[in-house]
TIRO-852344 format. One record per residue (C-alpha): residue number from 1; residue in one letter; x negated, y negated, z. Coordinates in steps of 0.05 Angstrom, whole numbers. Each point is the difference from the previous one (the first is absolute). Example, Ala and Ser with C-alpha at 12.3 -4.5 7.8 and 13.67 -1.06 7.14 Angstrom:
BEGIN
<r k="1" r="A" east="-246" north="90" up="156"/>
<r k="2" r="S" east="-27" north="-69" up="-13"/>
//
This chain:
BEGIN
<r k="1" r="M" east="462" north="-151" up="-2516"/>
<r k="2" r="T" east="-20" north="51" up="-55"/>
<r k="3" r="R" east="43" north="60" up="-18"/>
<r k="4" r="K" east="-51" north="46" up="32"/>
<r k="5" r="S" east="0" north="-40" up="64"/>
<r k="6" r="T" east="76" north="-1" up="2"/>
<r k="7" r="I" east="4" north="76" up="-6"/>
<r k="8" r="F" east="-52" north="9" up="55"/>
<r k="9" r="Y" east="38" north="-48" up="47"/>
<r k="10" r="A" east="66" north="36" up="-13"/>
<r k="11" r="I" east="-32" north="68" up="15"/>
<r k="12" r="F" east="-30" north="-31" up="63"/>
<r k="13" r="L" east="68" north="-25" up="24"/>
<r k="14" r="I" east="32" north="67" up="-15"/>
<r k="15" r="G" east="-55" north="33" up="41"/>
<r k="16" r="I" east="14" north="-46" up="59"/>
<r k="17" r="G" east="74" north="13" up="-6"/>
<r k="18" r="N" east="-11" north="76" up="0"/>
<r k="19" r="T" east="-46" north="-6" up="60"/>
<r k="20" r="N" east="51" north="-41" up="39"/>
<r k="21" r="A" east="55" north="47" up="-19"/>
<r k="22" r="Q" east="-42" north="59" up="23"/>
<r k="23" r="K" east="-17" north="-35" up="65"/>
<r k="24" r="D" east="73" north="-18" up="11"/>
<r k="25" r="L" east="20" north="73" up="-11"/>
<r k="26" r="E" east="-54" north="24" up="47"/>
<r k="27" r="C" east="23" north="-48" up="54"/>
<r k="28" r="K" east="72" north="22" up="-5"/>
<r k="29" r="T" east="-21" north="73" up="1"/>
<r k="30" r="K" east="-43" north="-12" up="62"/>
<r k="31" r="L" east="58" north="-39" up="32"/>
<r k="32" r="S" east="43" north="62" up="-6"/>
<r k="33" r="M" east="-56" north="43" up="26"/>
<r k="34" r="F" east="-6" north="-38" up="66"/>
<r k="35" r="H" east="72" north="-22" up="10"/>
<r k="36" r="E" east="31" north="69" up="3"/>
<r k="37" r="P" east="-52" north="28" up="49"/>
<r k="38" r="A" east="5" north="-63" up="43"/>
<r k="39" r="K" east="76" north="11" up="5"/>
<r k="40" r="A" east="-16" north="71" up="24"/>
<r k="41" r="K" east="-52" north="-28" up="50"/>
<r k="42" r="K" east="-57" north="35" up="-37"/>
<r k="43" r="Y" east="-44" north="-61" up="8"/>
<r k="44" r="D" east="-67" north="33" up="-14"/>
<r k="45" r="V" east="26" north="26" up="-67"/>
<r k="46" r="A" east="27" north="-69" up="-16"/>
<r k="47" r="Y" east="-64" north="-38" up="17"/>
<r k="48" r="E" east="-42" north="7" up="-64"/>
<r k="49" r="P" east="55" north="-17" up="-51"/>
<r k="50" r="W" east="23" north="-56" up="45"/>
<r k="51" r="L" east="-71" north="-29" up="3"/>
<r k="52" r="Y" east="-4" north="1" up="-76"/>
<r k="53" r="V" east="65" north="-39" up="-8"/>
<r k="54" r="K" east="-18" north="-50" up="55"/>
<r k="55" r="T" east="-68" north="-12" up="-33"/>
<r k="56" r="N" east="20" north="-1" up="-74"/>
<r k="57" r="C" east="72" north="-25" up="-1"/>
<r k="58" r="P" east="14" north="-36" up="66"/>
<r k="59" r="D" east="62" north="-35" up="-28"/>
<r k="60" r="L" east="34" north="62" up="-28"/>
<r k="61" r="S" east="48" north="17" up="57"/>
<r k="62" r="L" east="18" north="-20" up="72"/>
<r k="63" r="A" east="-6" north="75" up="15"/>
<r k="64" r="T" east="-75" north="-9" up="-4"/>
<r k="65" r="Y" east="4" north="-42" up="64"/>
<r k="66" r="A" east="58" north="33" up="35"/>
<r k="67" r="D" east="-29" north="70" up="-9"/>
<r k="68" r="G" east="-71" north="-25" up="7"/>
<r k="69" r="E" east="15" north="-26" up="70"/>
<r k="70" r="K" east="23" north="70" up="21"/>
<r k="71" r="I" east="-59" north="34" up="-34"/>
<r k="72" r="L" east="-52" north="-45" up="34"/>
<r k="73" r="K" east="34" north="5" up="68"/>
<r k="74" r="H" east="-6" north="76" up="-7"/>
<r k="75" r="K" east="-73" north="-7" up="-17"/>
<r k="76" r="I" east="-11" north="-47" up="59"/>
<r k="77" r="E" east="33" north="49" up="48"/>
<r k="78" r="N" east="-41" north="59" up="-25"/>
<r k="79" r="T" east="-70" north="-29" up="-6"/>
<r k="80" r="K" east="-52" north="-28" up="47"/>
<r k="81" r="G" east="-59" north="-47" up="1"/>
<r k="82" r="E" east="-21" north="-37" up="-64"/>
<r k="83" r="K" east="52" north="37" up="-43"/>
<r k="84" r="K" east="56" north="-22" up="46"/>
<r k="85" r="K" east="-27" north="-71" up="-1"/>
<r k="86" r="R" east="-2" north="1" up="-76"/>
<r k="87" r="F" east="73" north="23" up="-4"/>
<r k="88" r="V" east="21" north="-55" up="49"/>
<r k="89" r="E" east="-34" north="-51" up="-44"/>
<r k="90" r="D" east="32" north="31" up="-62"/>
<r k="91" r="L" east="69" north="-7" up="32"/>
<r k="92" r="L" east="-13" north="-72" up="18"/>
<r k="93" r="E" east="-21" north="-13" up="-71"/>
<r k="94" r="L" east="62" north="36" up="-26"/>
<r k="95" r="L" east="46" north="-45" up="42"/>
<r k="96" r="K" east="-32" north="-62" up="-30"/>
<r k="97" r="A" east="3" north="29" up="-71"/>
<r k="98" r="R" east="74" north="14" up="8"/>
<r k="99" r="Q" east="10" north="-73" up="17"/>
<r k="100" r="N" east="-37" north="-20" up="-63"/>
<r k="101" r="Y" east="36" north="47" up="-49"/>
<r k="102" r="F" east="69" north="7" up="33"/>
<r k="103" r="S" east="9" north="-62" up="42"/>
<r k="104" r="S" east="76" north="-2" up="-7"/>
<r k="105" r="N" east="2" north="70" up="33"/>
<r k="106" r="T" east="-51" north="-16" up="53"/>
<r k="107" r="P" east="26" north="-47" up="55"/>
<r k="108" r="K" east="-60" north="-36" up="31"/>
<r k="109" r="G" east="25" north="8" up="71"/>
<r k="110" r="E" east="12" north="75" up="-5"/>
<r k="111" r="F" east="-62" north="20" up="-39"/>
<r k="112" r="G" east="-45" north="-53" up="32"/>
<r k="113" r="A" east="19" north="28" up="68"/>
<r k="114" r="K" east="-16" north="70" up="-25"/>
<r k="115" r="G" east="-69" north="-23" up="-19"/>
<r k="116" r="C" east="-12" north="-34" up="67"/>
<r k="117" r="Q" east="26" north="61" up="37"/>
<r k="118" r="L" east="-48" north="44" up="-39"/>
<r k="119" r="L" east="-58" north="-45" up="18"/>
<r k="120" r="Y" east="22" north="4" up="73"/>
<r k="121" r="D" east="8" north="75" up="1"/>
<r k="122" r="H" east="-70" north="9" up="-29"/>
<r k="123" r="K" east="-33" north="-62" up="32"/>
<r k="124" r="D" east="-58" north="41" up="27"/>
<r k="125" r="E" east="-19" north="31" up="-67"/>
<r k="126" r="L" east="9" north="-67" up="-35"/>
<r k="127" r="G" east="-34" north="-41" up="55"/>
<r k="128" r="K" east="58" north="-50" up="7"/>
<r k="129" r="S" east="3" north="-48" up="60"/>
<r k="130" r="K" east="63" north="-17" up="39"/>
<r k="131" r="A" east="-2" north="-71" up="-28"/>
<r k="132" r="E" east="-4" north="25" up="-72"/>
<r k="133" r="L" east="57" north="48" up="10"/>
<r k="134" r="Y" east="44" north="-52" up="34"/>
<r k="135" r="S" east="-14" north="-49" up="-55"/>
<r k="136" r="C" east="22" north="52" up="-51"/>
<r k="137" r="F" east="67" north="12" up="34"/>
<r k="138" r="N" east="11" north="-73" up="15"/>
<r k="139" r="D" east="-13" north="-22" up="-72"/>
<r k="140" r="V" east="48" north="53" up="-27"/>
<r k="141" r="F" east="54" north="-16" up="51"/>
<r k="142" r="N" east="-2" north="-74" up="-16"/>
<r k="143" r="T" east="-2" north="13" up="-75"/>
<r k="144" r="D" east="61" north="46" up="-2"/>
<r k="145" r="K" east="35" north="8" up="66"/>
<r k="146" r="E" east="63" north="27" up="-32"/>
<r k="147" r="T" east="-29" north="66" up="-25"/>
<r k="148" r="F" east="-50" north="8" up="58"/>
<r k="149" r="T" east="47" north="48" up="35"/>
<r k="150" r="H" east="-37" north="63" up="20"/>
<r k="151" r="P" east="6" north="10" up="76"/>
<r k="152" r="K" east="-71" north="28" up="8"/>
<r k="153" r="S" east="-31" north="-58" up="-36"/>
<r k="154" r="L" east="40" north="-51" up="39"/>
<r k="155" r="Y" east="-24" north="33" up="64"/>
<r k="156" r="T" east="-74" north="3" up="-24"/>
<r k="157" r="Y" east="4" north="-74" up="-19"/>
<r k="158" r="F" east="21" north="-20" up="71"/>
<r k="159" r="F" east="-47" north="50" up="33"/>
<r k="160" r="L" east="-59" north="-33" up="-35"/>
<r k="161" r="M" east="24" north="-68" up="24"/>
<r k="162" r="V" east="1" north="26" up="72"/>
<r k="163" r="E" east="-69" north="29" up="-6"/>
<r k="164" r="L" east="-27" north="-66" up="-26"/>
<r k="165" r="F" east="37" north="-37" up="55"/>
<r k="166" r="D" east="-30" north="45" up="53"/>
<r k="167" r="D" east="-68" north="-13" up="-31"/>
<r k="168" r="R" east="14" north="-75" up="8"/>
<r k="169" r="K" east="-1" north="-11" up="-75"/>
<r k="170" r="K" east="74" north="-20" up="-3"/>
<r k="171" r="T" east="38" north="-50" up="43"/>
<r k="172" r="D" east="64" north="8" up="40"/>
<r k="173" r="A" east="37" north="-41" up="-52"/>
<r k="174" r="E" east="-26" north="45" up="-57"/>
<r k="175" r="L" east="20" north="62" up="38"/>
<r k="176" r="F" east="71" north="-24" up="14"/>
<r k="177" r="N" east="10" north="-28" up="-70"/>
<r k="178" r="T" east="-21" north="65" up="-31"/>
<r k="179" r="Y" east="45" north="38" up="47"/>
<r k="180" r="D" east="59" north="-43" up="-18"/>
<r k="181" r="D" east="-13" north="7" up="-75"/>
<r k="182" r="I" east="-4" north="76" up="5"/>
<r k="183" r="N" east="58" north="6" up="50"/>
<r k="184" r="E" east="45" north="-42" up="-45"/>
<r k="185" r="K" east="-19" north="45" up="-59"/>
<r k="186" r="I" east="16" north="62" up="39"/>
<r k="187" r="Q" east="67" north="-29" up="20"/>
<r k="188" r="V" east="16" north="-13" up="-74"/>
<r k="189" r="E" east="-15" north="73" up="-17"/>
<r k="190" r="I" east="39" north="26" up="60"/>
<r k="191" r="Q" east="60" north="-42" up="-22"/>
<r k="192" r="N" east="-8" north="26" up="-71"/>
<r k="193" r="Y" east="1" north="74" up="20"/>
<r k="194" r="S" east="52" north="-11" up="54"/>
<r k="195" r="E" east="48" north="-30" up="-49"/>
<r k="196" r="K" east="-11" north="58" up="-48"/>
<r k="197" r="L" east="10" north="50" up="55"/>
<r k="198" r="N" east="63" north="-36" up="26"/>
<r k="199" r="A" east="37" north="16" up="-64"/>
<r k="200" r="L" east="-14" north="74" up="9"/>
<r k="201" r="I" east="16" north="-2" up="74"/>
<r k="202" r="S" east="67" north="-33" up="-14"/>
<r k="203" r="K" east="17" north="54" up="-50"/>
<r k="204" r="M" east="-17" north="55" up="50"/>
<r k="205" r="E" east="39" north="-35" up="56"/>
<r k="206" r="S" east="61" north="-2" up="-45"/>
<r k="207" r="G" east="-3" north="76" up="-4"/>
<r k="208" r="K" east="-29" north="5" up="-70"/>
<r k="209" r="T" east="-59" north="45" up="-19"/>
<r k="210" r="L" east="-63" north="-27" up="-31"/>
<r k="211" r="N" east="-20" north="30" up="-67"/>
<r k="212" r="Q" east="-70" north="27" up="-12"/>
<r k="213" r="K" east="-27" north="-65" up="-27"/>
<r k="214" r="E" east="29" north="-40" up="59"/>
<r k="215" r="D" east="-26" north="51" up="50"/>
<r k="216" r="N" east="-71" north="-7" up="-29"/>
<r k="217" r="Q" east="7" north="-76" up="2"/>
<r k="218" r="K" east="21" north="4" up="72"/>
<r k="219" r="K" east="-62" north="39" up="19"/>
<r k="220" r="V" east="-45" north="-51" up="-37"/>
<r k="221" r="Y" east="34" north="-59" up="33"/>
<r k="222" r="E" east="-6" north="33" up="69"/>
<r k="223" r="S" east="-73" north="16" up="-11"/>
<r k="224" r="Y" east="-17" north="-71" up="-18"/>
<r k="225" r="L" east="39" north="-27" up="60"/>
<r k="226" r="K" east="-36" north="47" up="47"/>
<r k="227" r="N" east="-68" north="-21" up="-28"/>
<r k="228" r="Y" east="16" north="-75" up="1"/>
<r k="229" r="T" east="26" north="5" up="72"/>
<r k="230" r="L" east="-61" north="40" up="21"/>
<r k="231" r="I" east="-50" north="-51" up="-27"/>
<r k="232" r="Q" east="42" north="-58" up="27"/>
<r k="233" r="D" east="-3" north="32" up="70"/>
<r k="234" r="N" east="-75" north="8" up="-8"/>
<r k="235" r="I" east="-15" north="-70" up="-22"/>
<r k="236" r="D" east="47" north="-27" up="54"/>
<r k="237" r="A" east="-40" north="39" up="51"/>
<r k="238" r="M" east="-66" north="-27" up="-28"/>
<r k="239" r="V" east="22" north="-72" up="1"/>
<r k="240" r="S" east="34" north="6" up="67"/>
<r k="241" r="R" east="-66" north="19" up="34"/>
<r k="242" r="R" east="-31" north="-63" up="-29"/>
<r k="243" r="A" east="58" north="-49" up="8"/>
<r k="244" r="N" east="28" north="-25" up="65"/>
<r k="245" r="C" east="27" north="-65" up="28"/>
<r k="246" r="D" east="-69" north="-20" up="24"/>
<r k="247" r="N" east="-27" north="-4" up="-71"/>
<r k="248" r="L" east="64" north="-16" up="-38"/>
<r k="249" r="I" east="16" north="-63" up="40"/>
<r k="250" r="P" east="-65" north="-36" up="-10"/>
<r k="251" r="L" east="-3" north="22" up="-74"/>
<r k="252" r="Y" east="69" north="-26" up="-17"/>
<r k="253" r="S" east="-7" north="-62" up="45"/>
<r k="254" r="G" east="-62" north="-20" up="-38"/>
<r k="255" r="D" east="32" north="11" up="-68"/>
<r k="256" r="F" east="68" north="-28" up="16"/>
<r k="257" r="E" east="-11" north="-72" up="-24"/>
<r k="258" r="V" east="-31" north="24" up="-65"/>
<r k="259" r="H" east="56" north="50" up="-17"/>
<r k="260" r="K" east="62" north="-30" up="32"/>
<r k="261" r="S" east="30" north="-12" up="-68"/>
<r k="262" r="D" east="-17" north="69" up="-26"/>
<r k="263" r="S" east="62" north="44" up="8"/>
<r k="264" r="T" east="-39" north="65" up="-14"/>
<r k="265" r="W" east="-52" north="-16" up="53"/>
<r k="266" r="L" east="55" north="-19" up="50"/>
<r k="267" r="K" east="39" north="63" up="-15"/>
<r k="268" r="R" east="-61" north="44" up="11"/>
<r k="269" r="A" east="-22" north="-37" up="63"/>
<r k="270" r="V" east="70" north="4" up="32"/>
<r k="271" r="S" east="9" north="73" up="-20"/>
<r k="272" r="R" east="-68" north="19" up="28"/>
<r k="273" r="M" east="12" north="-35" up="66"/>
<r k="274" r="Y" east="71" north="29" up="5"/>
<r k="275" r="H" east="-23" north="71" up="-10"/>
<r k="276" r="K" east="-59" north="-9" up="47"/>
<r k="277" r="Q" east="48" north="-27" up="53"/>
<r k="278" r="C" east="-35" north="-68" up="4"/>
<r k="279" r="T" east="68" north="-33" up="4"/>
<r k="280" r="E" east="-12" north="-32" up="68"/>
<r k="281" r="A" east="-52" north="-46" up="-29"/>
<r k="282" r="L" east="19" north="-72" up="-16"/>
<r k="283" r="L" east="-35" north="10" up="-67"/>
<r k="284" r="Y" east="51" north="53" up="-19"/>
<r k="285" r="E" east="57" north="-49" up="12"/>
<r k="286" r="N" east="-35" north="-54" up="-41"/>
<r k="287" r="L" east="-13" north="49" up="-58"/>
<r k="288" r="V" east="73" north="23" up="0"/>
<r k="289" r="K" east="28" north="-70" up="0"/>
<r k="290" r="Q" east="-47" north="-20" up="-57"/>
<r k="291" r="Y" east="15" north="62" up="-40"/>
<r k="292" r="D" east="75" north="-11" up="7"/>
<r k="293" r="E" east="-7" north="-72" up="-22"/>
<r k="294" r="I" east="-45" north="14" up="-60"/>
<r k="295" r="A" east="34" north="63" up="-26"/>
<r k="296" r="P" east="66" north="14" up="36"/>
<r k="297" r="S" east="23" north="71" up="-12"/>
<r k="298" r="A" east="33" north="60" up="33"/>
<r k="299" r="D" east="-67" north="19" up="32"/>
<r k="300" r="T" east="-13" north="-70" up="28"/>
<r k="301" r="K" east="68" north="-1" up="34"/>
<r k="302" r="V" east="-17" north="66" up="36"/>
<r k="303" r="Y" east="-67" north="-27" up="22"/>
<r k="304" r="V" east="33" north="-63" up="27"/>
<r k="305" r="A" east="48" north="45" up="38"/>
<r k="306" r="T" east="-58" north="35" up="34"/>
<r k="307" r="V" east="-24" north="-68" up="25"/>
<r k="308" r="L" east="69" north="-18" up="26"/>
<r k="309" r="L" east="7" north="68" up="34"/>
<r k="310" r="K" east="-65" north="-12" up="38"/>
<r k="311" r="K" east="29" north="-66" up="25"/>
<r k="312" r="G" east="64" north="36" up="23"/>
<r k="313" r="K" east="43" north="-34" up="-54"/>
<r k="314" r="D" east="36" north="63" up="-19"/>
<r k="315" r="K" east="61" north="-33" up="-31"/>
<r k="316" r="D" east="-42" north="-43" up="-48"/>
<r k="317" r="A" east="-44" north="60" up="-15"/>
<r k="318" r="N" east="60" north="43" up="-19"/>
<r k="319" r="Q" east="23" north="-54" up="-48"/>
<r k="320" r="Y" east="-68" north="-1" up="-33"/>
<r k="321" r="L" east="0" north="76" up="-6"/>
<r k="322" r="E" east="69" north="0" up="-33"/>
<r k="323" r="E" east="-20" north="-58" up="-46"/>
<r k="324" r="G" east="-63" north="36" up="-21"/>
<r k="325" r="Y" east="36" north="64" up="-14"/>
<r k="326" r="K" east="51" north="-35" up="-44"/>
<r k="327" r="L" east="-55" north="-34" up="-39"/>
<r k="328" r="E" east="-32" north="64" up="-23"/>
<r k="329" r="T" east="34" north="31" up="-61"/>
<r k="330" r="R" east="-51" north="52" up="-26"/>
<r k="331" r="P" east="21" north="68" up="26"/>
<r k="332" r="Y" east="-69" north="28" up="17"/>
<r k="333" r="K" east="-23" north="-65" up="34"/>
<r k="334" r="K" east="67" north="-7" up="36"/>
<r k="335" r="S" east="-7" north="71" up="26"/>
<r k="336" r="N" east="-68" north="-16" up="31"/>
<r k="337" r="L" east="29" north="-64" up="29"/>
<r k="338" r="A" east="57" north="39" up="30"/>
<r k="339" r="I" east="-50" north="46" up="34"/>
<r k="340" r="K" east="-39" north="-59" up="28"/>
<r k="341" r="I" east="64" north="-32" up="27"/>
<r k="342" r="G" east="25" north="67" up="25"/>
<r k="343" r="M" east="-65" north="10" up="39"/>
<r k="344" r="I" east="7" north="-69" up="31"/>
<r k="345" r="Y" east="70" north="16" up="26"/>
<r k="346" r="K" east="-23" north="70" up="21"/>
<r k="347" r="N" east="-57" north="-30" up="41"/>
<r k="348" r="K" east="51" north="-47" up="33"/>
<r k="349" r="G" east="44" north="60" up="18"/>
<r k="350" r="Q" east="55" north="-23" up="-47"/>
<r k="351" r="Y" east="9" north="70" up="-30"/>
<r k="352" r="G" east="67" north="-12" up="-35"/>
<r k="353" r="K" east="-27" north="-59" up="-40"/>
<r k="354" r="A" east="-65" north="37" up="-13"/>
<r k="355" r="R" east="36" north="61" up="-28"/>
<r k="356" r="S" east="43" north="-44" up="-45"/>
<r k="357" r="Y" east="-62" north="-29" up="-34"/>
<r k="358" r="L" east="-34" north="68" up="-3"/>
<r k="359" r="L" east="60" north="32" up="-34"/>
<r k="360" r="D" east="-3" north="-56" up="-51"/>
<r k="361" r="A" east="-74" north="15" up="-10"/>
<r k="362" r="I" east="17" north="73" up="-15"/>
<r k="363" r="K" east="53" north="-19" up="-52"/>
<r k="364" r="L" east="-49" north="-47" up="-34"/>
<r k="365" r="N" east="-59" north="47" up="-1"/>
<r k="366" r="P" east="23" north="71" up="14"/>
<r k="367" r="S" east="-69" north="32" up="-8"/>
<r k="368" r="N" east="-27" north="-37" up="61"/>
<r k="369" r="G" east="7" north="43" up="61"/>
<r k="370" r="K" east="-23" north="-52" up="51"/>
<r k="371" r="P" east="70" north="-27" up="14"/>
<r k="372" r="H" east="24" north="70" up="16"/>
<r k="373" r="L" east="-57" north="10" up="51"/>
<r k="374" r="L" east="15" north="-67" up="33"/>
<r k="375" r="I" east="73" north="17" up="6"/>
<r k="376" r="A" east="-19" north="69" up="28"/>
<r k="377" r="D" east="-44" north="-34" up="50"/>
<r k="378" r="M" east="57" north="-45" up="24"/>
<r k="379" r="Y" east="47" north="61" up="7"/>
<r k="380" r="A" east="-53" north="35" up="41"/>
<r k="381" r="E" east="-11" north="-61" up="44"/>
<r k="382" r="S" east="75" north="-6" up="11"/>
<r k="383" r="A" east="3" north="71" up="26"/>
<r k="384" r="K" east="-28" north="-28" up="65"/>
<r k="385" r="N" east="57" north="-51" up="4"/>
<r k="386" r="K" east="57" north="22" up="45"/>
<r k="387" r="N" east="48" north="-44" up="-40"/>
<r k="388" r="C" east="-12" north="42" up="-62"/>
<r k="389" r="G" east="36" north="62" up="22"/>
<r k="390" r="K" east="49" north="20" up="54"/>
<r k="391" r="D" east="-48" north="51" up="30"/>
<r k="392" r="N" east="-71" north="27" up="-8"/>
<r k="393" r="F" east="22" north="49" up="-55"/>
<r k="394" r="Y" east="30" north="-55" up="-43"/>
<r k="395" r="Q" east="-60" north="-45" up="11"/>
<r k="396" r="R" east="-50" north="54" up="-20"/>
<r k="397" r="A" east="43" north="17" up="-60"/>
<r k="398" r="L" east="-30" north="-63" up="-30"/>
<r k="399" r="Y" east="-64" north="38" up="-11"/>
<r k="400" r="W" east="37" north="41" up="-53"/>
<r k="401" r="L" east="19" north="-64" up="-35"/>
<r k="402" r="A" east="-73" north="-24" up="6"/>
<r k="403" r="A" east="-26" north="67" up="-29"/>
<r k="404" r="K" east="50" north="-4" up="-57"/>
<r k="405" r="E" east="-22" north="-71" up="-17"/>
<r k="406" r="A" east="-74" north="21" up="2"/>
<r k="407" r="L" east="14" north="57" up="-48"/>
<r k="408" r="K" east="31" north="-50" up="-49"/>
<r k="409" r="A" east="-66" north="-37" up="0"/>
<r k="410" r="S" east="-36" north="65" up="-14"/>
<r k="411" r="R" east="46" north="16" up="-57"/>
<r k="412" r="V" east="-5" north="-66" up="-37"/>
<r k="413" r="D" east="-69" north="-26" up="15"/>
<r k="414" r="P" east="-61" north="42" up="-22"/>
<r k="415" r="T" east="-48" north="-44" up="41"/>
<r k="416" r="L" east="36" north="15" up="66"/>
<r k="417" r="Q" east="18" north="73" up="-6"/>
<r k="418" r="K" east="-49" north="27" up="51"/>
<r k="419" r="L" east="12" north="-55" up="51"/>
<r k="420" r="A" east="75" north="2" up="-9"/>
<r k="421" r="N" east="3" north="75" up="9"/>
<r k="422" r="Q" east="-41" north="-8" up="64"/>
<r k="423" r="Y" east="50" north="-51" up="24"/>
<r k="424" r="A" east="58" north="45" up="-16"/>
<r k="425" r="V" east="-30" north="58" up="40"/>
<r k="426" r="S" east="-15" north="-45" up="58"/>
<r k="427" r="H" east="70" north="-28" up="2"/>
<r k="428" r="E" east="31" north="69" up="-6"/>
<r k="429" r="S" east="-40" north="24" up="60"/>
<r k="430" r="K" east="32" north="-53" up="44"/>
<r k="431" r="A" east="72" north="16" up="-21"/>
<r k="432" r="P" east="44" north="46" up="42"/>
<r k="433" r="T" east="-24" north="71" up="4"/>
<r k="434" r="K" east="40" north="61" up="-23"/>
<r k="435" r="E" east="18" north="15" up="72"/>
<r k="436" r="E" east="26" north="-71" up="10"/>
<r k="437" r="I" east="40" north="4" up="-65"/>
<r k="438" r="F" east="31" north="66" up="24"/>
<r k="439" r="L" east="18" north="-29" up="68"/>
<r k="440" r="S" east="29" north="-63" up="-32"/>
<r k="441" r="G" east="48" north="40" up="-44"/>
<r k="442" r="L" east="-13" north="-49" up="-57"/>
<r k="443" r="A" east="-37" north="45" up="-49"/>
<r k="444" r="G" east="21" north="-17" up="-71"/>
<r k="445" r="K" east="41" north="-59" up="22"/>
<r k="446" r="T" east="-7" north="-73" up="-22"/>
<r k="447" r="I" east="-12" north="-50" up="56"/>
<r k="448" r="T" east="-3" north="-75" up="-5"/>
<r k="449" r="V" east="-51" north="-44" up="34"/>
<r k="450" r="G" east="20" north="-72" up="14"/>
<r k="451" r="C" east="-38" north="-62" up="21"/>
<r k="452" r="W" east="-35" north="-34" up="-59"/>
<r k="453" r="I" east="-8" north="67" up="-36"/>
<r k="454" r="N" east="72" north="20" up="-12"/>
<r k="455" r="R" east="-18" north="63" up="-38"/>
<r k="456" r="S" east="23" north="72" up="1"/>
<r k="457" r="V" east="-45" north="60" up="6"/>
<r k="458" r="V" east="15" north="74" up="-9"/>
<r k="459" r="V" east="-23" north="44" up="58"/>
<r k="460" r="P" east="-39" north="59" up="-28"/>
<r k="461" r="E" east="35" north="68" up="-3"/>
<r k="462" r="L" east="-30" north="54" up="44"/>
<r k="463" r="D" east="-31" north="61" up="-34"/>
//
């Protein structure tokens, strides 16, 4: 290379360097120009400088994508027609670009589900079919189930499956398998937030006050639990209308030989038939025995017990229930098992045993209000028992105990507050009236109720 050429090349490189430096400075300046307005929710002001950064320096900052999502959502909400469609497409493109440039900060399940949900929410503008939308959710769920957690997207995923099933484009097996996959995922998330909430509930129950951070966390955990419980109830209702013993029995009968060594399939089949009360069928007994043989666990022992109870073998059934309960060591799982066993004893009228398991369930998972409501129900039922009180006043005093237990459920469980409060009001209305309290001469006194209950209750003071 000649001296003249060398000088020219050097000047050329300096020119490129200056241009790059100028562009870099411009990008950083524009970043500041959109980031601050975006924080203040001035999305229209932020749009132009954001667009420059996204177009010219897409790998500069994660803020380009975090703020960009908010900016484009604002545009979508405030435009119509072709403009709105263009902004939807821009947001879909932005979610993909974020995965390209900041993959470590972009979980595929979380952001893939966002994209699918966006497609679903704007399916008419984008011309997307049910099959395309379902495929989107299904692919993302199977790619990264762990971070596919948003309640709305889990619901939409199953809703699309139901629509395709009703259109005869999905089979019974596909419907139930998808339900089981999603239901198991919801249970994982409910356990996650329940365990987080339990620590805060325990602190409050010990008389301590939550700090501001903990109080905010409590609200977040309660919100997620409410949402997960709501969608679980909704998908349960959808599948219940499409699943009954008449279609479950032939389905599982036909698949039994193929899947009899598959513990997951057996677990799901037994659970489905148990919850749909198909336990009288011989198939249920065969499934339970096979499940217990292939993968014995706390759950299988309880299912075997249900078979024995149907045959009137209560003593053997009780042994299986106790054995199953001892086998489970995980607190959250043990709590759910305690509730299941408690309900079995409750349905048999063995209230003392039932309460013992339900109290264990409360200790193991204090943010679950269901055991409190079941105990309240048994107290209310016992108010009709002449052996649970020396006279009508003492018997009906049990409604105060029932109301108190229902209020405990309302206090600890965000998903049951409305129902628990209704229970409490209903129980209170059946307790002795003010006139009866006056005539009894027991106002403000503590009375004890015997039989299986063996609890004390304070008679309300008169105003």
